[in-house]
N, C-alpha and C positions, 0 to 999 in steps of 0.2 A: 147191153147193160142198161141203157136208157129205157128200153121198153120194160124191162123187169122193174126198174125204179118206179115207173108210172104205175105198173100193175100192183106194186107194193104200196101204193098211195103215198109215196115219198118216205116210207119208213126204212131207215137204214138198217135197223135191227132185223126187220123182215127180209130185206135184201141180203143181209149177211147170212141169215138162215137158208135162203134160197141157194146161195152159192157155197154153203157149208164152210164158211170162214168166220172167224171172230169179228166182232164189231171193230176193234182197233185195226185189224188187217184190212177190212173193207174201207175204213176211213182213210187209211194210208193209200190204198189203191185209188180212191176218189181224189185225194189230194194230188197224187201224181197226174191223174187225168186232167184235173183243173190246171195244174202248172203247164202241162203240154198245150192245152187249149189257149191259155193266156199267151204262151210263146208264139203260137201260130197266129193269134190275133195281132200281136205286136210285130210279127214278121221277123222274130229273132229265133235263132236255133235253140233247141232244148238244152237245158243245163246238164253238163256232163256229171256233176256231183250227184244230182238226183238220179241219173241213170245208174251210177255206181252203187248208190245206196239201195236202189230197187233191186239190182242184181244180187247184192249181198243178202238182202232180206229174202229174196226168192230162194236162195241157196241155203237159208237158215244160218248164215254166218253172223248175223246181227239180229237183235230183237226189235220188235216194233217200237218199243219205248226208246231204245237207244237210237234207232233211226230217226225218230221224231226230234230227239234232243240234238243230234248232229245236224239235221236239216235246219232247225231253228237257229243254232249257233252260226251255221254257214250263211243262212239268209241275213242275219244281222251283220255279219262281216261284209257281205256283198253290198248291203245298203250303206254301210259306213264308207266303203271304198268308192262308191260311185254314185 
């Protein structure tokens, strides 16, 4: 994906076309990738909530918009807790 991103000159819209997905879907995929890279950089395990949401989205059981709202709410709760 990184090579395609560079070949698309950093255009997420072009990258979405290349993979034949919508821009919101591509954005969500990239957000998950960013979260995973951050976890690895911090030495912490990946967040199980993000994995659950990714699985639900992949199976079509939840929309991209709903996934984003749930992730944002969850992220705020985690920040408040810890």
